[in-house]
N, C-alpha and C positions, 0 to 999 in steps of 0.2 A: 733523163730520169732513169734511175737504176732501180729495178724491181727484182725480187727473187723469182726464179722460175719454179712454179709449183711442181710437186711430184704428182703426176696425174694418176687418178684412181682408174684402173683398167675396167672396173665394173660399171662405170658411168661414162656417158659420152663426153668427150673433151670439150665440145662446144658448150655444154651445160656448165662444166667446171669453169670454163673461161668466163661465162656469163657471171658466175658467182664472184670471180676475181674482179670483174668490172664493177659489179654492184658494190663490192667491198671498197673499191677505189672511189666510187661516188660517195659512199658513206664517210670514208676517211679523208675526203676532199683531194685525193690524188687526181681525180677527174672532176674539177669544180663545175657547178652549174654554169651554163652559158659558154663554157670553154669547149674547144674542139677536142675530140678524142683522137688518139693516134690513128694514122691511116691503117688500112687493113695490112698492108705490107710491113709497116713499122711494128704493129702489134704481133704479127706472125713471127717476125725476127726476135722480138723481145721475149715471147713465150715459147719460142722454138716449136711452132705448130704450122700446119698448112694454112695458107691464106684463105682457102675455102672454109676452113673451120672458123676463122675469125669472122668471115663474112656471114656465116650462119649465126654466130653468137650475136653479131650486130643486128641482124634481121630480127632475132628473137627479143632483143631489147628495144624494139621499135617504139613502144609507148614512152620510153625513158629518154629517147633521143629525138633530135630533129635534124633533117638534112639541110645543109646550107649549100645551095647550088653553086657548083664550081669551087667550093672551099672544102667541104667535108662534113663530118657528122659531129654534132655537138650534144652535150648533156642538156636536156630540157630544163629551163628555169623552174624552180619549185619542186623538182622531183626528189631531191635528197630527203626531205622530211617524210614524204610518202614511202620511200624505200626503207627508211629507218624504222618507221612504224610497222611496216610489213615484216621486216627482219626481226624486230623485237617480239612481235606476236608469234612468229614462227619459233623463235628461241624458247619463249615461255611455254608454248604448246608442245613442241617436239623434243627439245633438249633438256630444259630445266627439270622436269620431273625425274628423269633418270639421274641427273647430277645431284639433285636434292636428296634422293634416296641413297646414293653412294656416300654423300657427306654424312647422313645419319648412320648408315651402316658402319662407317669407319670412325664414328663417334668424334667427328671433328666439330669443334665449336666454331660456328660461322663467323664470330667476331675475330677469330684468329686469322681468317683468310684476308682480312682487310686492315689489320693493325698498322702495317707500314707500307701497304700497297703491294706487297708480294706475299704469296702463300708461304706459310711456315712449314 
């Protein structure tokens, strides 16, 4: 599995940003429900971070995962929909108002944004 390596924001902890990458992977099914997540070592190599950073991100994702003894960490069944709802709510509350205001300020007709699937 080849993923891009994010450009880390120096103003935020990398483990938090890694958590966001993992959550995005759950939403887009890179990490499907019931399937094992990459090992700490594999993910550290993939994202070019310290294994301790990965371990902390995995700890913080505790309610989204389940430990399978002797095998590894898996995405908990049924978690994608809950994460998707939470991410939608966060977008609508935190990001959409500023985006909507910018669209209005630039006098962009919202229908233009979706005519062929790409912004004009």
